[in-house]
C-alpha positions in Angstrom: 5.0 0.0 51.3 6.3 -3.6 49.9 2.7 -5.1 50.7 2.1 -3.0 47.6 4.2 -4.6 45.1 1.7 -7.7 45.6 -1.1 -5.8 44.0 -2.6 -6.4 41.3 -2.1 -3.1 38.8 -2.3 -2.3 35.3 1.6 -2.6 33.9 2.0 0.5 31.5 1.8 -0.9 28.3 5.3 -2.0 26.6 3.8 -0.3 22.9 3.2 3.1 24.2 6.6 5.1 23.6 7.0 8.4 24.1 8.3 8.6 20.2 5.2 8.7 18.0 7.7 8.3 14.5 11.9 8.4 14.3 13.9 8.9 11.3 17.2 9.1 12.0 18.5 11.5 14.4 14.9 13.7 13.6 12.0 12.3 16.0 8.7 13.3 16.3 6.8 12.8 20.0 3.7 13.1 21.6 4.9 15.9 24.2 5.7 18.2 21.1 2.3 17.0 19.5 0.5 17.6 22.6 1.4 21.1 22.2 1.0 21.7 18.4 -2.5 19.7 19.5 -3.7 22.1 22.2 -2.7 25.7 20.7 -4.1 24.8 17.5 -7.4 22.8 18.8 -7.2 26.3 21.3 -7.4 28.5 18.3 -9.7 26.2 16.3 -12.2 26.7 18.9 -12.2 30.2 19.9 -12.9 31.1 16.1 -16.2 28.9 16.2 -16.8 30.5 19.2 -16.3 34.0 18.0 -18.4 32.8 14.8 -21.7 32.2 16.8 -23.8 35.4 17.5 -26.5 34.4 20.1 -23.9 34.3 22.5 -22.4 37.5 22.5 -25.7 39.1 23.1 -28.1 39.9 26.0 -31.4 41.9 26.0 -31.5 44.7 28.6 -29.3 47.3 29.4 -25.4 46.8 28.0 -22.7 49.7 29.8 -20.6 49.6 26.7 -19.8 47.8 23.7 -16.6 45.9 23.2 -14.4 44.7 20.2 -14.8 40.9 19.6 -11.1 39.9 18.8 -11.3 38.2 14.8 -9.6 35.3 13.3 -6.2 37.2 12.6 -6.5 38.8 16.2 -6.6 35.3 17.8 -3.9 33.8 15.2 -2.1 36.6 16.7 -2.4 35.3 20.9 -2.2 32.4 19.7 1.4 32.7 18.8 2.4 35.0 21.7 0.8 32.6 24.3 3.3 29.4 22.8 6.1 31.8 22.9 4.5 32.9 27.1 3.8 28.9 27.0 7.7 27.9 26.4 9.6 30.9 27.9 6.9 31.1 31.1 6.7 27.4 31.5 10.5 27.0 31.7 11.6 29.7 34.0 9.0 28.7 35.6 9.9 25.7 36.5 13.9 26.8 37.2 12.7 29.4 39.5 9.7 27.7 41.3 11.1 23.7 41.2 15.0 23.7 40.6 16.5 27.5 41.5 20.0 25.4 41.3 19.9 25.1 37.8 20.7 28.6 37.1 24.4 28.0 38.7 24.8 25.9 35.3 23.1 27.8 32.5 23.7 25.7 30.2 21.1 23.9 31.5 18.3 26.6 31.6 18.5 26.2 27.8 18.1 22.6 27.9 14.5 22.3 26.9 14.6 19.0 26.0 15.6 17.3 29.2 12.5 18.1 30.2 11.1 20.6 32.9 8.1 22.8 32.3 5.9 24.5 34.5 2.3 25.2 34.2 2.7 28.0 37.0 5.3 29.5 34.9 3.4 28.9 31.8 0.5 30.3 33.2 2.2 33.8 34.1 3.8 33.6 30.4 0.3 33.3 28.6 -0.7 35.8 31.1 2.0 38.5 29.8 0.7 37.8 26.4 -2.6 38.7 27.2 -1.6 42.1 28.0 0.8 42.8 24.9 -2.1 41.1 23.0 -4.5 43.9 24.6 -1.5 46.9 24.6 -0.5 46.0 20.9 -4.2 45.6 19.2 -5.9 47.8 21.7 -8.6 45.2 23.1 -10.5 45.0 26.2 -8.2 43.1 28.6 -10.6 40.5 29.7 -12.4 40.4 27.0 -9.0 38.8 25.5 -8.3 36.7 29.2 -11.7 35.1 28.4 -10.8 34.2 24.5 -7.5 32.4 26.2 -9.2 30.7 28.6 -11.8 29.1 26.8 -9.1 27.5 24.7 -7.1 26.7 27.5 -8.6 23.1 28.9 -8.3 21.9 25.3 -4.2 22.2 25.2 -4.1 21.4 29.2 -6.1 18.1 28.3 -3.6 17.5 25.7 -0.6 17.9 27.2 -1.2 16.0 30.5 -2.5 12.9 27.8 -0.7 12.9 25.3 2.6 14.5 27.5 2.9 13.6 31.0 1.3 10.2 30.9 2.6 8.9 28.0 6.3 10.0 28.7 5.1 8.9 32.0 6.1 11.8 34.2 4.9 13.4 37.0 2.8 10.1 38.5 1.0 9.8 41.4 1.7 8.3 44.7 1.8 4.6 45.8 -2.1 3.5 46.0 -3.4 0.2 46.3 -6.8 1.3 43.9 -7.9 -1.1 41.7 -6.9 0.8 38.8 -3.2 2.1 39.6 -0.6 2.0 37.2 2.7 0.8 37.3 5.2 3.0 35.0 7.8 1.2 34.1 10.2 4.0 34.2 9.4 4.0 38.5 12.6 2.6 39.5 10.5 1.5 42.4 7.6 -0.1 40.4 5.0 0.5 42.9 1.3 0.8 41.8 1.1 4.5 41.6 -2.1 6.8 41.1 -2.2 7.8 37.5 -2.3 11.3 38.2 -1.4 12.4 35.0 -5.1 10.9 33.9 -7.1 12.7 36.7 -5.7 16.1 35.8 -6.3 15.0 32.2 -9.6 14.8 33.1 -10.3 17.6 35.5 -8.6 20.3 34.4 -9.1 19.5 30.4 -12.6 17.9 30.1 -14.5 19.2 33.3 -13.0 23.0 33.0 -13.9 23.0 29.0 -17.4 21.8 30.0 -18.1 24.1 32.7 -17.0 27.4 30.5 -18.9 25.5 27.6 -22.0 25.8 29.2 -21.4 29.3 30.9 -20.5 30.7 28.0 -23.7 29.1 25.2 -26.4 28.8 27.7 -26.2 31.8 30.1 -23.8 34.0 28.3 -20.9 34.6 30.0 -18.8 35.7 27.3 -21.0 39.4 27.5 -19.7 40.0 30.9 -16.0 39.9 30.7 -13.8 38.5 33.1 -16.1 35.6 34.0 -14.7 32.9 31.9 -11.4 33.8 32.7 -11.7 33.9 36.4 -13.8 30.5 36.5 -10.5 28.9 34.5 -8.3 30.5 37.1 -10.1 29.3 39.6 -11.0 25.7 38.5 -7.8 25.3 38.1 -6.3 26.2 40.9 -8.8 24.0 43.0 -8.5 20.8 41.1 -4.6 21.2 40.7 -4.7 21.3 44.8 -6.8 18.7 45.0 -5.2 16.7 42.8 -1.8 17.1 44.6 -2.8 14.9 47.7 -2.6 12.1 45.4 0.3 13.3 43.2 4.1 13.2 43.9 5.7 15.7 45.1 7.6 17.4 42.3 10.3 18.8 45.2 10.4 19.4 49.1 7.3 20.4 50.2 6.7 23.9 51.8 5.8 22.6 55.4 2.5 20.6 55.0 1.7 21.6 51.8 3.4 20.6 48.5 4.7 23.3 45.8 1.8 22.6 43.7 -0.2 23.6 46.4 1.2 26.4 47.4 1.4 28.1 44.3 -2.5 26.9 43.5 -4.1 28.0 46.6 -3.6 31.8 45.1 -5.0 31.3 41.8 -8.5 30.2 43.8 -8.9 33.1 45.7 -7.7 35.4 42.3 -10.2 33.6 40.3 -13.1 33.7 42.8 -12.1 37.3 43.3 -12.1 38.0 39.0 -15.9 36.2 39.2 -17.3 38.1 41.8 -16.4 41.6 40.2 -17.2 40.4 36.5 -20.4 39.0 37.4 -21.7 42.0 39.2 -21.3 44.3 35.9 -23.0 44.6 33.6 -22.9 43.2 30.7 -21.4 44.4 27.1 -22.6 44.7 23.9 -20.7 43.1 21.0 -18.6 45.2 18.5 -17.2 43.3 15.2 -14.5 44.7 13.2 -16.2 44.7 10.5 -18.8 47.2 11.7 -16.1 49.8 12.2 -16.1 53.0 10.2 -13.0 52.6 7.2 
């Protein structure tokens, strides 16, 4: 391990701080900004996709008409998702990675000290989708698809602006030429920049896959395909990155906790894709087309 100290590596830039600006007791941080960019970016992208007419129609037989959410519905979905991400992400971290924190309840509320779990946030967003479906009487998979197509924007923003700039969730020691030495690492070892790997795979790659499915193959006419693809690809990419990411907590046998929590997503996501792809497409129905 000591030989790694002799390897040339990229030292994390000293000028890159987790604070964007600080005015006395008030400070704007990249981590918080990443959530804002992610949520509003996902909302903006969903509205642009909804406005297109070509990707929602197919030739031939359709099994029924399903309502396409309008801007008001999407803004509600963004708000409910925000609550789901914060509550689910925090509780998920405590349950999955740090259950001993519940012994001191005041620590549960100290979100500014860190501790958010994607898998918990994902379950929180699932709750938001279910609530949105019930409240607005929409198709469950239609809502899930609208949440899924914009989710990679949020994932990419949080991994890059949040995890990387905060120098957290770094990778395992390595001798690759692009290794980083994070100044917050007590051992000061060259490590995989696993945050950048995840930003690329979970953010850019999944976004492009869903974009191609939606625009070229009209996947949104088969509700569930985009949502299932997102779940499957996230689970797969997270599982792979865990091989070079420093484990967040004690291992479950040979698997990290991230691997253990991600494997079911691959299976469930694939099952959803197969089920949704076999169904006949649906025709679009817009709110303004409903009788007054």
